[in-house]
C-alpha positions in Angstrom: -12.7 -27.6 -62.0 -11.5 -24.1 -62.7 -13.7 -21.1 -61.6 -13.0 -17.7 -63.0 -14.1 -14.8 -61.0 -14.8 -11.6 -62.7 -13.5 -8.3 -61.3 -15.9 -5.7 -60.3 -15.8 -2.6 -62.5 -13.3 -0.1 -61.1 -11.8 -2.3 -58.4 -9.2 -5.0 -58.2 -11.5 -7.4 -56.1 -13.2 -10.4 -57.4 -17.0 -10.2 -57.8 -17.6 -12.9 -55.2 -15.6 -11.2 -52.4 -17.0 -8.7 -50.0 -15.6 -6.2 -47.6 -17.0 -4.6 -44.5 -18.0 -1.0 -45.3 -17.9 1.4 -42.4 -19.9 4.5 -42.4 -18.2 7.6 -43.7 -18.5 9.4 -40.4 -16.2 6.8 -38.7 -13.0 8.1 -40.3 -13.8 11.7 -39.6 -14.8 10.9 -36.1 -11.6 8.9 -35.4 -9.4 11.6 -37.1 -11.2 14.4 -35.1 -10.8 12.3 -31.9 -7.1 11.9 -32.5 -6.8 15.7 -33.2 -8.6 16.5 -29.9 -6.4 14.1 -27.9 -3.2 15.6 -29.5 -4.5 19.1 -28.8 -5.4 18.3 -25.1 -1.9 16.7 -24.7 -0.3 19.7 -26.1 -2.3 22.0 -23.9 -1.2 20.0 -20.8 2.4 20.2 -21.9 2.1 24.0 -22.3 0.4 24.4 -19.0 3.3 22.4 -17.3 5.9 24.6 -19.1 4.2 27.8 -18.0 3.9 26.6 -14.5 7.6 25.5 -14.4 8.6 29.0 -15.8 6.5 30.8 -13.2 7.8 28.6 -10.4 11.4 29.3 -11.4 10.6 33.0 -11.7 9.1 33.0 -8.1 12.0 31.1 -6.7 14.4 33.6 -8.4 12.5 36.6 -6.8 12.5 34.9 -3.4 16.2 34.1 -3.4 17.1 37.7 -4.5 15.0 39.1 -1.6 16.4 36.5 0.9 20.0 37.4 -0.2 19.1 41.2 0.1 17.9 40.7 3.7 20.9 38.6 4.6 23.2 41.3 3.3 21.3 43.9 5.3 21.5 41.8 8.5 25.2 41.3 7.9 25.7 45.0 7.8 25.3 45.2 11.6 28.1 45.0 14.0 28.2 42.9 17.1 28.1 44.8 20.4 28.3 43.9 24.0 25.1 44.8 25.7 25.3 44.5 29.5 23.6 47.7 30.8 19.9 48.5 31.6 18.7 44.9 31.2 15.5 45.7 33.0 14.8 48.7 30.8 15.5 46.7 27.6 13.1 44.0 28.6 10.4 46.6 29.5 10.8 48.1 26.0 10.5 44.6 24.5 7.3 43.8 26.4 5.8 47.2 25.6 6.6 47.3 22.0 6.1 43.7 20.9 3.4 42.4 23.2 1.7 45.5 24.7 1.6 47.6 21.5 3.1 50.8 23.0 1.6 52.9 20.3 -1.9 52.1 21.7 -1.0 53.9 24.9 -0.5 57.2 23.2 -4.3 57.4 22.4 -6.3 55.7 25.1 -9.5 55.3 23.0 -7.6 53.6 20.2 -6.0 51.3 22.7 -9.3 50.3 24.4 -11.0 49.7 21.0 -7.9 47.7 19.9 -8.1 45.6 23.0 -11.9 44.9 22.5 -11.4 43.9 18.9 -8.6 41.5 19.9 -10.7 40.0 22.6 -13.7 39.5 20.2 -11.4 38.0 17.6 -9.9 35.6 20.2 -13.2 34.5 21.4 -14.6 33.9 17.9 -11.5 31.8 17.2 -11.9 29.7 20.3 -15.7 29.3 19.6 -14.8 28.1 16.0 -12.3 25.5 17.4 -14.8 24.3 20.0 -17.4 23.8 17.2 -14.9 21.9 15.1 -13.9 19.8 18.1 -17.5 18.9 18.8 -18.2 18.0 15.2 -15.5 15.4 15.2 
């Protein structure tokens, strides 16, 4: 038995066939989602490129400064230092550890000492609190 199916007007599908129709917003949602994903991916790439460029620039500046400091250090000449060892150590202790400048003005020296002690005590108290919290 031969059954002839008529075609629907304007289509190439037989009258008895059917297809799943998706809502119109589905295609626009999927295409906008794809565009958003592509845009986000492109932004991530741009951010990584900018970061890499900034990192290279920072390393370049650091290396130039380090080479400049190395050149300046190499300008010095070696010298035999065997005299006044006690005087040199006294200067080191006063300049580096004792802050010799603070002895010129006694008020500034006392205030500097008090501020340093308060700072030291607050740091120790902070570490004690951290230790007790563990």
